[in-house]
C-alpha positions as CSV (number, residue, x, y, z in Angstrom):
1,X,0.0,0.0,0.0
2,X,1.4,3.4,-1.0
3,X,1.7,6.3,1.4
4,X,-1.4,8.1,0.2
5,X,-3.5,4.8,0.5
6,X,-2.2,4.2,4.0
7,X,-3.1,7.7,5.1
8,X,-6.6,7.5,3.6
9,X,-7.4,4.1,5.2
10,X,-6.0,5.2,8.6
11,X,-8.1,8.3,8.6
12,X,-11.4,6.8,7.4
13,X,-13.8,5.8,10.2
14,X,-15.4,2.3,9.7
15,X,-18.3,0.4,11.1
16,X,-17.3,-1.3,14.3
17,X,-18.7,-4.6,15.4
18,X,-20.9,-2.9,17.9
19,X,-22.3,-0.6,15.3
20,X,-22.8,-3.4,12.8
21,X,-24.7,-5.5,15.4
22,X,-26.9,-2.5,16.4
23,X,-27.6,-2.0,12.7
24,X,-28.6,-5.7,12.4
25,X,-31.0,-5.2,15.3
26,X,-32.4,-2.0,13.6
27,X,-33.0,-3.9,10.4
28,X,-34.4,-7.0,12.0
29,X,-37.8,-7.8,10.5
30,X,-37.3,-5.2,7.7
31,X,-34.8,-7.3,5.8
32,X,-34.5,-11.0,5.4
33,X,-31.6,-13.0,6.8
34,X,-30.7,-14.6,3.5
35,X,-29.7,-18.2,3.3
36,X,-26.4,-19.9,2.4
37,X,-25.8,-22.9,0.3
38,X,-22.8,-25.0,-0.5
39,X,-22.1,-25.5,-4.2
40,X,-20.9,-29.0,-4.7
41,X,-21.9,-29.9,-8.3
42,X,-21.2,-29.0,-11.9
43,X,-18.5,-26.5,-12.7
44,X,-17.1,-26.2,-9.1
45,X,-16.8,-30.0,-8.9
46,X,-15.0,-30.1,-12.3
47,X,-12.8,-27.0,-11.9
48,X,-11.7,-27.2,-8.3
49,X,-10.1,-29.8,-6.1
50,X,-12.4,-32.0,-4.0
51,X,-11.1,-30.3,-0.8
52,X,-12.5,-26.9,-1.9
53,X,-15.7,-25.7,-0.1
54,X,-17.7,-23.1,-1.9
55,X,-20.4,-21.4,0.0
56,X,-22.9,-18.9,-1.6
57,X,-24.5,-16.1,0.4
58,X,-27.8,-15.8,-1.4
59,X,-28.5,-12.1,-1.1
60,X,-30.4,-12.3,-4.4
61,X,-33.3,-13.6,-2.3
62,X,-33.4,-10.3,-0.3
63,X,-36.5,-8.1,-0.5
64,X,-36.3,-5.9,-3.6
65,X,-34.0,-8.5,-5.2
66,X,-30.6,-7.3,-4.0
67,X,-28.5,-6.4,-1.0
68,X,-29.1,-2.7,-1.6
69,X,-32.2,-2.6,0.7
70,X,-30.0,-2.9,3.8
71,X,-28.1,0.3,3.2
72,X,-31.2,2.2,2.0
73,X,-33.3,1.4,5.0
74,X,-30.4,2.2,7.4
75,X,-29.9,5.6,5.7
76,X,-33.5,6.6,5.9
77,X,-33.6,5.4,9.6
78,X,-31.1,8.2,10.3
79,X,-33.3,11.0,9.0
80,X,-35.5,13.1,11.2
81,X,-39.2,13.7,10.5
82,X,-38.7,17.2,8.9
83,X,-36.0,15.8,6.6
84,X,-38.0,12.8,5.6
85,X,-41.0,15.0,4.8
86,X,-39.0,16.6,1.9
87,X,-38.3,13.2,0.3
88,X,-35.2,11.5,-0.9
89,X,-33.4,11.0,-4.2
90,X,-31.0,8.4,-5.5
91,X,-29.0,7.8,-8.7
92,X,-28.7,4.1,-9.8
93,X,-28.8,1.7,-12.7
94,X,-31.6,0.0,-10.9
95,X,-31.0,-2.1,-7.7
96,X,-30.3,0.9,-5.4
97,X,-33.2,2.8,-7.0
98,X,-35.6,-0.1,-6.3
99,X,-34.3,-0.4,-2.7
100,X,-34.6,3.4,-2.1
101,X,-38.1,3.5,-3.5
102,X,-39.1,0.7,-1.2
103,X,-37.4,2.2,1.8
104,X,-39.1,5.6,1.1
105,X,-42.5,3.9,0.9
106,X,-41.9,2.0,4.2
107,X,-40.8,5.3,5.9
108,X,-43.9,7.2,4.6
109,X,-42.0,9.5,2.2
110,X,-41.3,10.0,-1.5
111,X,-38.4,9.0,-3.6
112,X,-37.2,10.4,-7.0
113,X,-34.7,7.9,-8.7
114,X,-32.4,9.0,-11.5
115,X,-31.6,6.2,-13.9
116,X,-29.7,5.9,-17.2
117,X,-31.9,5.1,-20.2
118,X,-29.9,1.9,-20.6
119,X,-31.3,0.6,-17.3
120,X,-33.0,-2.7,-17.5
121,X,-36.7,-2.1,-18.1
122,X,-37.6,-4.6,-15.4
123,X,-35.8,-2.5,-12.9
124,X,-37.5,0.7,-14.0
125,X,-40.9,-1.1,-13.7
126,X,-39.9,-2.3,-10.2
127,X,-39.0,1.2,-9.1
128,X,-42.3,2.5,-10.2
129,X,-44.2,-0.4,-8.6
130,X,-42.6,0.6,-5.3
131,X,-43.8,4.2,-5.7
132,X,-40.6,5.8,-7.0
133,X,-40.7,8.6,-9.5
134,X,-38.2,7.6,-12.2
135,X,-36.2,10.3,-14.1
136,X,-34.2,8.9,-17.0
137,X,-30.9,10.3,-18.2
138,X,-28.5,9.6,-21.1
139,X,-25.7,8.2,-19.0
140,X,-25.0,7.0,-15.4
141,X,-22.9,10.2,-15.0
142,X,-25.9,12.3,-16.0
143,X,-28.0,10.4,-13.4
144,X,-25.7,11.3,-10.6
145,X,-25.6,15.0,-11.8
146,X,-29.4,15.1,-11.9
147,X,-29.8,13.6,-8.5
148,X,-27.4,16.3,-7.1
149,X,-29.4,19.0,-8.7
150,X,-32.6,17.7,-7.0
151,X,-30.8,17.8,-3.7
152,X,-30.2,21.6,-4.3
153,X,-33.6,22.5,-5.9
154,X,-36.0,20.3,-4.0
155,X,-34.1,19.9,-0.7
156,X,-34.3,16.1,-1.0
157,X,-31.8,14.0,0.8
158,X,-29.4,12.0,-1.3
159,X,-29.4,8.3,-0.5
160,X,-26.1,7.4,-1.9
161,X,-25.8,4.1,-3.7
162,X,-22.4,3.1,-2.3
163,X,-20.7,5.7,-0.1
164,X,-21.0,6.7,3.5
165,X,-21.2,5.2,7.0
166,X,-24.9,4.4,6.9
167,X,-24.5,2.4,3.7
168,X,-21.5,0.5,5.0
169,X,-23.3,-0.3,8.3
170,X,-26.1,-1.7,6.3
171,X,-24.0,-3.8,4.0
172,X,-21.9,-5.0,6.8
173,X,-24.8,-6.9,8.1
174,X,-24.4,-9.2,5.1
175,X,-20.9,-10.0,6.3
176,X,-22.1,-10.5,9.9
177,X,-24.7,-13.0,8.8
178,X,-22.3,-14.9,6.5
179,X,-19.7,-15.3,9.2
180,X,-22.2,-16.6,11.6
181,X,-23.8,-19.0,9.1
182,X,-20.5,-20.4,7.8
183,X,-17.8,-20.3,10.5
184,X,-14.1,-20.7,9.5
185,X,-14.1,-19.2,6.0
186,X,-10.6,-18.8,4.6
187,X,-11.7,-16.1,2.1
188,X,-14.8,-14.1,1.1
189,X,-15.2,-12.7,-2.5
190,X,-17.4,-9.7,-3.0
191,X,-18.6,-7.9,-6.1
192,X,-17.5,-4.3,-6.3
193,X,-19.3,-1.3,-8.0
194,X,-18.7,1.8,-6.0
195,X,-17.5,-0.3,-3.1
196,X,-20.3,0.1,-0.5
197,X,-21.0,-3.7,-0.3
198,X,-17.3,-4.6,-0.2
199,X,-16.5,-2.0,2.4
200,X,-19.3,-3.1,4.8
201,X,-18.7,-6.8,4.3
202,X,-14.9,-6.5,4.6
203,X,-15.3,-4.5,7.8
204,X,-17.5,-7.2,9.4
205,X,-15.3,-10.1,8.2
206,X,-12.0,-8.8,9.2
207,X,-13.1,-7.7,12.7
208,X,-14.7,-11.1,13.3
209,X,-11.8,-13.1,11.7
210,X,-8.7,-11.1,10.8
211,X,-7.2,-14.2,9.1
212,X,-10.0,-14.4,6.6
213,X,-9.0,-12.8,3.3
214,X,-11.4,-10.6,1.5
215,X,-11.2,-10.1,-2.3
216,X,-13.2,-7.5,-4.3
217,X,-14.0,-8.2,-8.0
218,X,-14.9,-5.6,-10.6
219,X,-15.7,-5.8,-14.3
220,X,-12.8,-4.7,-16.5
221,X,-15.0,-2.0,-18.1
222,X,-16.0,-0.5,-14.7
223,X,-12.9,-0.8,-12.6
224,X,-12.8,2.5,-10.6
225,X,-12.0,0.8,-7.3
226,X,-9.2,-1.3,-8.9
227,X,-7.7,1.8,-10.3
228,X,-8.2,3.7,-7.1
229,X,-6.2,1.0,-5.2
230,X,-3.4,1.4,-7.7
231,X,-3.4,5.2,-7.5
232,X,-4.0,5.4,-3.7
233,X,-6.8,8.0,-4.2
234,X,-10.3,8.0,-5.7
235,X,-10.3,7.7,-9.5
236,X,-13.1,8.7,-11.9
237,X,-13.7,6.8,-15.1
238,X,-14.2,8.5,-18.4
239,X,-16.5,5.7,-19.6
240,X,-18.3,2.7,-18.1
241,X,-18.7,-0.3,-20.4
242,X,-19.8,-3.6,-18.9
243,X,-22.8,-6.0,-19.0
244,X,-22.8,-5.7,-15.2
245,X,-24.7,-2.4,-15.0
246,X,-25.1,-2.8,-11.2
247,X,-21.3,-2.6,-10.9
248,X,-21.1,0.4,-13.2
249,X,-20.1,3.1,-10.7
250,X,-18.4,5.9,-12.6
251,X,-16.0,6.7,-9.8
252,X,-14.8,5.8,-6.3
253,X,-15.3,8.0,-3.4
254,X,-13.1,8.6,-0.3
255,X,-15.2,6.8,2.4
256,X,-15.8,3.5,0.7
257,X,-12.2,3.6,-0.7
258,X,-10.8,4.2,2.7
259,X,-12.7,1.3,4.3
260,X,-11.8,-1.0,1.5
261,X,-8.1,-0.1,1.7
262,X,-8.2,-0.9,5.4
263,X,-9.9,-4.3,5.1
264,X,-9.8,-5.6,1.5
265,X,-6.7,-7.7,0.6
266,X,-7.0,-7.3,-3.2
267,X,-9.3,-6.1,-6.0
268,X,-9.3,-8.4,-9.1
269,X,-11.0,-7.9,-12.4
270,X,-13.0,-10.1,-14.8
271,X,-14.3,-9.5,-18.3
272,X,-17.9,-9.7,-19.5
273,X,-17.6,-13.0,-21.1
274,X,-16.5,-14.5,-17.8
275,X,-19.5,-12.9,-16.1
276,X,-21.8,-14.5,-18.7
277,X,-20.2,-17.9,-18.3
278,X,-20.6,-17.6,-14.5
279,X,-24.2,-16.7,-14.8
280,X,-24.6,-19.9,-16.8
281,X,-22.8,-22.0,-14.2
282,X,-25.0,-20.6,-11.5
283,X,-28.1,-21.2,-13.5
284,X,-27.2,-24.8,-14.6
285,X,-25.6,-26.0,-11.3
286,X,-27.5,-24.0,-8.7
287,X,-30.7,-23.1,-10.6
288,X,-30.2,-19.4,-9.7
289,X,-31.2,-16.5,-12.0
290,X,-28.3,-14.2,-11.1
291,X,-27.8,-10.9,-12.8
292,X,-24.3,-10.2,-14.1
293,X,-23.1,-8.5,-11.0
294,X,-24.2,-11.4,-8.9
295,X,-22.0,-13.7,-10.9
296,X,-18.8,-11.6,-10.3
297,X,-17.6,-13.5,-7.3
298,X,-18.0,-16.8,-9.1
299,X,-16.1,-15.4,-12.1
300,X,-13.3,-14.4,-9.9
301,X,-13.1,-17.8,-8.2
302,X,-13.0,-19.6,-11.5
303,X,-10.7,-17.0,-13.0
304,X,-8.0,-14.8,-11.4
305,X,-8.4,-16.4,-7.9
306,X,-8.7,-20.0,-8.9
307,X,-5.2,-21.2,-8.0
308,X,-5.0,-19.1,-4.8
309,X,-8.4,-20.4,-3.4
310,X,-8.3,-23.9,-4.6
311,X,-8.6,-26.4,-1.7
312,X,-9.9,-23.6,0.7
313,X,-13.2,-22.8,2.4
314,X,-14.5,-19.9,0.2
315,X,-17.6,-17.6,0.5
316,X,-19.1,-16.0,-2.6
317,X,-21.6,-13.2,-2.3
318,X,-24.4,-13.6,-4.8
319,X,-25.7,-10.1,-4.6
320,X,-28.8,-9.6,-6.9
321,X,-31.3,-11.0,-9.4
322,X,-33.0,-8.0,-11.0
323,X,-32.8,-9.0,-14.7
324,X,-35.5,-9.5,-17.3
325,X,-35.8,-12.9,-19.2
326,X,-34.5,-11.5,-22.5
327,X,-31.3,-10.1,-21.1
328,X,-30.8,-13.2,-19.0
329,X,-31.1,-15.4,-22.1
330,X,-28.9,-13.1,-24.1
331,X,-26.2,-13.6,-21.4
332,X,-26.5,-17.4,-21.5
333,X,-26.2,-17.3,-25.3
334,X,-23.1,-15.1,-25.0
335,X,-21.7,-17.6,-22.5
336,X,-22.2,-20.5,-24.9
337,X,-20.5,-18.6,-27.7
338,X,-17.5,-17.6,-25.5
339,X,-16.9,-21.2,-24.7
340,X,-16.7,-22.1,-28.3
């Protein structure tokens, strides 16, 4: 870790175990404790040694279809009545938008969600079904800019998709559950977009078991956290280009970067073909309809982390399932083509 990175991580506050446990109590009954399942068939059986244990944390079974609800609910729980009355706003390719709309409805307030036009139509429909007002923009960068303007013009509160202590406290409850459900993990692999999920999970994992390694995984076409680790400071991408739109954060931000620098051992990257193949493996072997982002941890295990994690007890976070049938089928066809 370079000097800048060390300074950033040392200065960044992080969710303590006490805060994470209090957050879990706060969210009890409002989110599901999602199940775990050991993957013992198909590709894992063929590709890895028999001594390897692969455990899936099935956060795709969460209410609203992804882990995002944990951070959104925790963020709104911190707002007073006057602030809540003015409503909230979010920028997202979909999962965070759905979660924020749901959290706002539960809290008795309104949510405007800014989404790129390329967002999956099923996610747009899910936002509207939860009562969210959807504003479409040309790009994900424009969605973030519009959300910020609404903060200024309508005095709405931004519910950030991946940065800040309330988000990390919420996502950390995934790690807390996982470590309780599967003791003795050697490594946990977490998808990374902006880093909010990885920051929270890594904080929980490392404080519960410092020996357990945590790996983040990003798409090659949306690798802001990987580049930020290399640079030792937050990096902004000129362009986002990946099938995993849920991981398409256009930049890293100081808080999530600092927590990840403190607790994450390494960020690795996978390409879109690997994501599609992993979606196919999860579907064929585990009967899971995982969106591309949710297949990222699998792609990392079967790709850049394969030799390092073979023969170990590994946890993979399967983070979401908000995808329409056509796009899911297209991904499976791409997987078949990429395998020759």
